C-alpha positions as CSV (number, residue, x, y, z in Angstrom):
1,X,10.5,24.4,6.8
2,X,12.3,25.8,4.5
3,X,14.2,22.7,4.0
4,X,12.0,21.2,1.1
5,X,14.1,19.2,-1.1
6,X,13.6,20.2,-4.5
7,X,12.0,17.8,-6.1
8,X,10.1,14.8,-5.0
9,X,10.9,11.2,-3.7
10,X,9.8,8.1,-5.8
11,X,8.4,6.5,-2.8
12,X,4.7,7.7,-3.1
13,X,1.7,8.2,-5.6
14,X,2.8,12.1,-5.7
15,X,2.6,11.9,-9.7
16,X,-1.1,10.8,-9.6
17,X,-2.0,13.3,-6.9
18,X,-0.4,15.9,-9.9
19,X,-1.8,14.6,-12.8
20,X,-5.4,14.5,-11.3
21,X,-4.8,18.0,-10.3
22,X,-3.8,18.8,-13.9
23,X,-7.4,16.9,-14.8
24,X,-9.4,19.0,-12.5
25,X,-8.1,22.2,-13.5
26,X,-8.0,21.3,-17.3
27,X,-11.5,20.0,-17.4
28,X,-10.3,16.4,-18.4
29,X,-11.7,13.0,-16.9
30,X,-10.2,12.8,-13.5
31,X,-8.9,8.8,-14.1
32,X,-7.5,10.3,-17.6
33,X,-3.8,10.4,-15.9
34,X,-1.7,7.6,-18.8
35,X,-1.5,5.5,-15.5
36,X,-1.1,2.1,-16.9
37,X,-3.5,-0.4,-14.9
38,X,-2.7,-4.0,-14.2
39,X,-5.5,-5.6,-13.6
40,X,-3.0,-8.9,-12.9
41,X,-1.6,-6.6,-10.2
42,X,-4.6,-4.8,-8.8
43,X,-2.7,-4.8,-4.9
44,X,-0.4,-2.5,-6.3
45,X,-2.8,0.3,-7.3
46,X,-6.5,0.3,-8.3
47,X,-7.7,2.0,-11.9
48,X,-8.7,4.6,-9.9
49,X,-6.4,6.3,-7.8
50,X,-6.2,8.3,-5.4
51,X,-9.2,9.9,-3.9
52,X,-10.1,13.2,-5.1
53,X,-9.3,15.1,-2.1
54,X,-5.7,16.2,-2.4
55,X,-6.2,16.6,-5.8
56,X,-9.0,19.3,-5.6
57,X,-6.8,20.7,-3.1
58,X,-4.2,21.0,-4.8
59,X,-5.8,22.2,-8.0
60,X,-5.7,25.8,-7.5
61,X,-1.9,25.6,-6.6
62,X,-1.6,23.6,-10.1
63,X,-3.4,26.2,-11.8
64,X,-1.4,29.4,-10.2
65,X,1.9,27.5,-10.5
66,X,1.7,24.4,-12.8
67,X,3.8,21.7,-11.5
68,X,6.2,23.5,-8.9
69,X,7.2,21.1,-5.6
70,X,7.6,24.0,-3.3
71,X,4.0,25.3,-3.7
72,X,2.6,22.0,-3.5
73,X,4.6,21.0,-0.5
74,X,3.9,24.4,0.9
75,X,0.0,23.2,1.2
76,X,1.3,20.1,2.5
77,X,3.3,21.9,5.1
78,X,0.3,24.4,6.4
79,X,-1.9,21.3,7.0
80,X,1.0,19.7,8.9
81,X,0.9,22.6,11.0
82,X,-2.5,22.6,11.3
83,X,-2.2,19.0,12.3
84,X,-0.3,19.8,15.2
85,X,-2.0,22.9,16.2
86,X,-5.3,20.7,16.3
87,X,-3.5,18.0,17.8
88,X,-2.9,20.7,20.9
89,X,-6.5,22.1,21.0
90,X,-7.9,18.4,21.1
91,X,-5.4,17.4,23.9
92,X,-5.9,20.3,26.4
93,X,-9.6,19.2,26.8
94,X,-7.9,16.4,28.9
95,X,-4.6,17.2,30.2
96,X,-3.1,20.5,31.3
97,X,-1.8,23.0,28.7
98,X,1.8,22.3,29.7
99,X,1.4,18.2,28.7
100,X,-1.1,18.9,26.2
101,X,1.6,21.7,24.0
102,X,4.5,19.3,25.1
103,X,2.9,16.0,23.5
104,X,2.3,18.1,20.4
105,X,5.5,19.2,20.2
106,X,6.6,15.5,20.4
107,X,4.1,14.6,17.5
108,X,5.0,17.4,15.6
109,X,9.1,17.2,15.8
110,X,8.9,13.4,15.8
111,X,11.5,12.5,12.9
112,X,9.2,9.8,11.6
113,X,6.2,12.4,10.6
114,X,8.5,15.5,10.1
115,X,10.1,13.7,7.2
116,X,6.9,13.3,5.7
117,X,5.8,16.8,5.6
118,X,8.3,17.0,2.6
119,X,6.4,14.7,0.4
120,X,3.0,15.7,-1.5
121,X,0.9,13.3,0.2
122,X,-2.5,13.3,1.8
123,X,-2.1,12.0,5.2
124,X,-1.8,15.5,6.7
125,X,-5.0,17.1,5.4
126,X,-6.8,13.9,6.0
127,X,-5.3,13.7,9.7
128,X,-6.7,17.4,9.9
129,X,-10.4,16.9,9.0
130,X,-10.4,13.7,11.0
131,X,-9.6,15.9,14.6
132,X,-12.2,18.1,13.1
133,X,-14.6,15.5,13.0
134,X,-13.9,14.0,16.0
135,X,-14.2,17.8,18.0
136,X,-17.4,18.0,16.2
137,X,-19.0,14.7,17.4
138,X,-17.7,15.3,21.0
139,X,-19.4,18.8,20.8
140,X,-22.6,17.6,19.6
141,X,-23.2,14.6,21.5
142,X,-26.7,14.2,19.9
143,X,-27.4,14.4,16.3
144,X,-30.8,15.0,16.0
145,X,-31.4,18.0,14.2
146,X,-31.3,18.8,10.4
147,X,-27.7,20.9,10.1
148,X,-25.9,18.9,12.4
149,X,-26.6,15.8,10.5
150,X,-25.6,17.5,7.3
151,X,-22.6,19.1,8.9
152,X,-21.6,15.6,10.2
153,X,-22.4,13.9,6.6
154,X,-20.4,16.5,5.0
155,X,-17.2,16.0,7.8
156,X,-17.8,12.1,6.7
157,X,-17.8,12.5,3.0
158,X,-14.6,14.6,3.3
159,X,-13.1,12.4,5.4
160,X,-13.9,10.0,2.5
161,X,-12.4,12.0,0.1
162,X,-8.8,12.3,1.6
163,X,-8.7,8.6,2.8
164,X,-12.1,5.9,2.3
165,X,-9.8,3.6,4.5
166,X,-10.3,6.6,7.2
167,X,-14.4,6.0,7.4
168,X,-13.3,2.8,9.8
169,X,-12.3,5.3,12.7
170,X,-15.6,6.5,13.4
171,X,-17.3,3.2,14.0
172,X,-14.1,1.8,15.6
């Protein structure tokens, strides 16, 4: 947990997350990041990227600490811990507590995920909201009343702002 690297690797879109967070805090156009979009290489990065979920989540951190990798990675770590905890909570409905705990620990300490907690990425917040949405859907078997429908719509929207491609998980 206290082994954050002092900087950020170059293998991700973290710079755009931070620049978008800066724009949210300073009230600038969300997409005015200085990123030079290449329409001939549109598969590399779209003109409007990333979705606003993580930048809005990081905006208070940016407002308080500026570009501080430790503070921003702490937000990701909190969601990593929530992801593992919610995985345990979800699995214990179907398996014994011991099996659910062992599975959550194996997931939480798998090297493939463990190294990701040291990056400024939206995957763990997205995973937390996907799990919350799944738990909500399982509890509310029928979406009949307007409160349940609005809550479900809000959860779907939150999923969309973190990972637009995550929307295909629900119909799938």
